[in-house]
C-alpha positions, 0 to 999 in steps of 0.5 A: 500500500502506498502512502502520500504525504505533503510537506513545505520546504522553505528557501528553494529558489531554482531548479537546482534547489528542486533537484537537491531536495528531490535527490535527498528525499528519494534516498529515504528507504521507503520513498517511491516518488517525490514531486517538488513544486518550486513555487510555494515549496510544495513537496509531495512524497509517495512511500511504501510506509508512513514517513516520520517528520524527522526523516523528511526534515533530515533529508531536507536539511541535508539538501540545505533547506528548511522543512516548513 
């Protein structure tokens, strides 16, 4: 069963930012898809198991941004 969660990431200003956030979140073990919208910082994550905020926050921090 897949699950979808939505997050907001602050500080992204370009497509490189989008790529960095996508790459880091994609490395979470159960994540199957990441869709990042630059305008508004919306991030939709599809995973095989529920995600903890701390997992996503750590990935976003690794990319150099802040989870809203």
